[in-house]
Legacy VTK file of the C-alpha trace (Angstrom):
# vtk DataFile Version 3.0
C-alpha trace
ASCII
DATASET POLYDATA
POINTS 111 float
-11.733 21.747 8.605
-8.035 23.659 6.562
-6.440 21.943 3.808
-3.118 20.956 4.186
-0.492 21.883 1.865
2.814 19.680 1.728
5.255 20.945 -1.149
2.930 23.770 -2.690
1.202 20.909 -3.633
-2.659 20.396 -2.891
-2.959 16.817 -4.190
-5.771 18.113 -6.786
-8.196 17.607 -3.367
-7.760 14.456 -2.894
-8.402 12.680 0.775
-5.771 10.083 1.217
-8.640 8.151 1.967
-9.873 8.316 -1.250
-7.299 6.488 -2.687
-4.572 4.125 -1.479
-2.574 6.175 -4.221
-2.524 8.970 -2.832
-0.997 7.828 0.536
1.601 5.900 -1.835
2.648 9.471 -3.505
2.707 10.921 -0.018
4.878 8.524 1.807
7.447 8.619 -1.665
7.608 11.912 -1.691
8.658 12.156 2.408
10.489 9.628 1.438
12.466 11.534 -1.383
12.510 14.805 1.013
14.940 12.927 3.521
16.941 10.876 1.334
19.711 12.167 -1.955
18.317 13.460 -4.948
21.682 12.764 -7.267
21.319 9.870 -10.314
24.632 8.666 -10.304
27.100 9.860 -12.421
27.483 6.943 -15.108
23.709 6.635 -16.348
23.016 9.148 -19.112
21.509 12.205 -19.753
18.369 11.099 -20.666
18.284 9.118 -17.517
19.282 11.318 -14.943
16.464 14.066 -16.885
13.717 11.106 -15.944
15.361 10.459 -12.914
13.387 13.326 -10.339
9.894 11.798 -12.610
10.098 8.081 -12.535
8.779 8.332 -9.095
5.535 9.990 -9.835
5.343 8.968 -12.890
5.393 5.202 -11.406
2.207 6.687 -8.776
0.081 8.496 -11.432
-0.223 5.220 -13.876
-1.067 2.615 -11.092
-3.619 5.559 -9.820
-4.923 5.606 -13.294
-4.922 2.359 -13.268
-6.729 1.772 -9.586
-9.416 4.136 -10.890
-9.616 1.792 -14.464
-10.446 -1.044 -12.545
-12.681 0.294 -10.020
-15.052 1.414 -12.485
-15.371 -1.339 -14.182
-17.138 -4.597 -13.143
-15.749 -6.914 -11.653
-16.209 -10.359 -14.308
-14.437 -7.499 -16.356
-11.515 -7.007 -13.874
-11.293 -10.247 -12.876
-10.689 -11.335 -16.276
-7.977 -8.924 -17.434
-5.634 -9.612 -14.845
-5.745 -13.500 -14.917
-5.523 -12.600 -19.194
-2.595 -10.921 -17.942
-1.976 -14.079 -15.342
-1.708 -16.448 -17.406
-0.334 -14.657 -20.972
3.207 -14.255 -19.689
4.373 -17.888 -18.456
3.063 -19.095 -21.918
4.956 -16.939 -23.525
8.251 -17.399 -21.652
7.078 -21.671 -22.506
6.996 -20.799 -26.592
9.992 -18.255 -26.724
11.508 -21.457 -24.770
10.651 -23.963 -26.596
11.196 -21.679 -29.931
15.334 -21.443 -28.611
16.029 -24.888 -27.560
14.707 -26.082 -30.877
16.717 -23.241 -32.387
19.451 -24.920 -30.071
18.282 -28.580 -30.683
18.821 -27.619 -35.243
22.331 -25.571 -34.848
23.520 -28.277 -32.532
22.896 -30.994 -34.668
24.695 -29.511 -37.324
28.261 -30.097 -35.614
27.531 -34.014 -34.344
LINES 1 112
111 0 1 2 3 4 5 6 7 8 9 10 11 12 13 14 15 16 17 18 19 20 21 22 23 24 25 26 27 28 29 30 31 32 33 34 35 36 37 38 39 40 41 42 43 44 45 46 47 48 49 50 51 52 53 54 55 56 57 58 59 60 61 62 63 64 65 66 67 68 69 70 71 72 73 74 75 76 77 78 79 80 81 82 83 84 85 86 87 88 89 90 91 92 93 94 95 96 97 98 99 100 101 102 103 104 105 106 107 108 109 110
């Protein structure tokens, strides 16, 4: 079976069905070929430099996370997801409580 290269990249020999992240990366690259690559003119210079690598960096990070979670025990992976899912609302509630408390103290001095 001949290995087909896309734009000079062989995707490190990975098959599409081996990992969905490879498929997502290939779809993203095909979309990028069909769209304009120029970043908006009002962006800062570092944003313009990073713009071309952003999609591949996100795909690579998601691929690493996916492969890490696939190698861990299911209960540990579910525990990590539950920790993240619960920590965001709890930290938001703590920040809102403190902001309301600060606003109450400030308003009590003026009223």
